[in-house]
N, C-alpha and C positions, 0 to 999 in steps of 0.2 A: 584759600585764602587763611591769613589770619587776622583778629582783630581784638583790637584790645582796648581794657576802659578798668575803668575805679570805680565802685560800690563807696559813696561817702557817707557814713552810719554815724553814730550814736544820741545819746539824749537829746532832749529838745535845750536849745540859748546855749547849745557847748561850741557854737561857730562853725559851724558846716558851709550854710552856703557864700557864709562871708572866706571862707577856706575854696571854697568853688572859684569863686570870681579871682582868688589869687593866684592859683590854679591857672586859668586861661588868662589873666593879665600876664603871668608869667611865660607859659605859651607860646603867646601870641608876640611878646617881646625875643623869642628865641627862634624866630620862624616857621614855630612847630604848626602843629594844626588839631586840632582839640572839634568835640561837640559837645553840649554841655544839655542835658539833659532831667527834667524836672521830675520826680517821681516824686511831691508832693504834695498832695491836693489842697493844703492848707493857705500854706505861699505864696504870698499877695506881690511882696517889692522885689525886684532883685536885679542886681546890680548891669549884667548881661541878658538879654532877654532868648531864655532856653529857645534853643533849635526842635523841641522835639519836652511837649507837655503835659505829663495828666491830667493837668484839667481840658484838654480838649479832648478826653474822653469822659472826664467821670467828675464832678469837683464835689467836693465835703458839703454845700448847703444841699446840693442835690441827697446826697445816700441820707444827711440828718432827719429829711424831713419827709423821705418817702419811705423808711423804717423805722422813725420813730426814737433816734439813738441821738445819745450825745457826742460832742467832739469828739473824744477817743475812739467810741467803738464809731463813729461815722466814717472816720480814717479809717481803720481798721478795715470796715467793708467796702469801701473804694478799690480795693486791692483782691476782693474774693466775696462770694453773695453767701451769706448767713442767716440762718432763720434764726430772727431774736426779740426775745423782748423789751417791750420798749417799754421807757424808762417811765415811773408817775406820772402824767399833765404833759406827756407828747403823743402827738397826734399815732396812731394802730398803723402799725407797716401791710402793707398790701398783701395780701395773701396768697396772689395771683403765684405761679411756678415759674413764670415769666418774667423776671425782674423789667421795669421798662427802661431802666438807661443799663449803661455797660460797663461790666467790672476788670479791672487788670486783667486777674487772671485768666477768664472765659473770652477772651480778648487779645490775647497775646501776638497775636495777628497786624493787629492796627501797629503794635512797640516794631514785630518782622518789619514791615513794610516800611518807616520811620528811619529806621537802621539798616535801609537794602541797598544805599551806597556806599556805605562807610567803608575806606576803604582799609590796608594795614600803617599809611601815614597818621592814620586820627587818634587821638588817644579819646575814646566817650568817658565822660566822667559823671557818673549819674547820682545826684543829687536827695538822698533818701529821706524818710520823714522819722520825725525823731521821737516817734514811738516803738523804745524798744522790745515791747510785745513780738513785734513783725517779723521778728527771728528769734527769743525766747522761750515763747512762751508758742508760737503756733510759728509755723518755718514756709510763713509765705516769700517771706525773700530769700531764704536758705534753696525753695523752689525754682523761684525767678533766674535765682545764684545759678541752675542747675540746667534751664531755659537756654539762660544765653551762652555758658562754657558749650551747651553740648548742642542744643538746633542751631543755635548763630555762628557759633566755632569762635565764643570769645577766649582771648586769655586775660583772666581778669581775678583783680585787686580787690582786697577790702581795708578801708582805711577807717578804722575806730575813733572819735575823736575824744574827748573827756578833755574835760575845761579843766584847765592848771589851780583856780581855788578853791577845788576837789581836795587838796595836802592841807589846807589847813584846817578841815574838819578829819580828823584820819575815820571815823566811822561814814562819811561819804565816800571816801578814798576808798576802803573797802568795797562797799558798796560795788563801786565802777570799777576795778576791779577786777567782781566779778562778773560782773556785765559785758567787758572784753572779753575776759576769759570764755562766756557764753558764747559772745560772739564766733570767735574761733572757732569753738566747737562745734556749729550749728553750720553757720555758713561751707566750710569746705573747703577753705580757696586759701590762696595766699592772704597773710593777715598785716598789717602793719599799724598798731596805735601807737595817738598819736595826742602829748599833750599841748591841748592850743592855749592857747592866749596868755602868754607865758609874759607877756609886760605885763599882769595885772599883779604877779609874786614877784617881779623883779627888785631887788634889793631889802625881801623879806626872810631870805634862805640866804643859808651859805652855798657852793659850790657842794660842799659834803654833804651834805644836808638835802639838797635839792638828788641827789643822786641816791636817796634811800628812797625815792618814789620812783624814778626814771626805771631804777632795775631793785623793782621790789624787795625790800627784805623783812619778810611780815614777823618776821621773832623780834628785831628790833625797834620797823613801827607798833608793835603790840603793847609794848609798857607807854604807851604815851595812851591809846588806845583804852586802857584800863582804869589809866586816873582819869579820866573823860569819859565814862560812863558807870553803872550802879555795878557793886562788884554780885548782884546775883546775876549779869551777864555777862559776866571774864568766862564762866564756862562754852559760853558761844562765842561769843571773840576769840578765843584758843579755837573751834571747831570750824571758824572761817580762817584763820592765820592757816589751820592745817593746809586744809582744803588747795588755797594758794599756792602753797608750797609746798605739795604733793605734785602737783601740776606744774610748776615752774614755766609755768609759758607767757607770760607778761611783761614784757618792757615799752616804754615810751620812747618817741622820739620827742624833742621841744617843738613848737610852732609859733614863729612869729608872722600874722600872716601879710602884716606890714616889712617884712623884712624880708626882700630877693632871697638874702642868702638863704634864709632859711627854709622857705617855700622850693630851691631850685634843691637843697638838700631832701626835703622831703620825696620829691619828682623822684630824686635817681633813684628813691627807694622804692619806688613806687617801677619806675621802669625793670627794675633789676628783677620785682616782681613779677613782672607779667611780659619779662623777655625780649621787649620792645626796642633793642638794640642787637638784637642777633638778627631780626629781619630787614632791617634796614640796609639801604644802598649807602655804602659809603659814599660821601662829596668831593669830589678830586676837585679842583680849586686847577681852571685851564693857566698856566707859563705861558708867559709871552717868548712867543720866536728868538730864537737867541743863533744869529748866523753863525755859522762855524768854519773856523780857522786851520788852514794842516799850521801842525804844526814845524817853524822855521829847521832849519841842518845849520848845524855849525859847519 
C-alpha cells in the first residue's frame, strides 16, 4: 500500500505552521483527507490540533533540563540522544547510559504505531522544526525520511520555505538559497522550494525584478550584493555565486497562505512529486436513469 507525505521544512519564522494550516484547510474544503504530524517539540500554538505530536514522546523542556542544554541543543537532542557538554551555569547532564526519557530516532516504533492506520487516500503533513542543523549539519531528518520511505513505504516530498523578505537583503537571500540547496542534497527526496509570505513584498518589486529571485540568476544579483558588502568580501560573494550557478538546482514557487489559488498551486506540485493522483480511484458520478425510446420509423 502506498502512503503519501510532505516534510515542511525551512528556517524559523518562515511560515511553516501557517502553511500547514492553510494546506489542512484547503484539503478539507476539497473533501480530501490529511493527517497533521507535529515534529517540533518547541511548538505550542496550533490552528489545527496535531493528530500526532512529538511532545507526547518528549518535550523541549525535558531535554534541556535533563541534559543541561540550551534551546537549540535541546531541540536537536529531542530527536537523537547525544553526549553533550553542558553550558556554563546549567545543570550537569546525567551520565547514565540509558536516558530517562524517549528520543524520537531511538523510538521510531512510536511514530510507526501512530501512522499505522494511514491509507493511500490521506496526505500526511509533517511540520518540522526551524533548526536547519537537523538536515544541514547532522543527518537526523534525512534518516527520518529514509525510515518513512523505506520502512513505512511513504512516497515523500519536501517543501522548503524561505521568507520573501529575504529578497530585500541580497546576502540573506544567498544564504537562504544555499540552505535550500543543502536541504535538497541531504534529504534526497523530491523537493519543492517555496517563497512564502509573498504579501509582505507586494508592490516593492516588479514582476521582472521578482523573477530574478524566483528563478535565481546569481550573476545578475551579484552586482547588487557587491554594492552592499565590503570589497574584501567580493571574492567570497563570487565563490558563493559560482556554487549556486554550478549546481543550478534552486527555483522558488510563490506562496500566499491566505490565497486559496496559491495554496492549491503548491498542493498540485506536492501531488505531482509524491504521485498521489496516480493511485486514486476515479470518481465517477452516478447519472440519473433515462428511459430509452425506440426510434420511430417513417
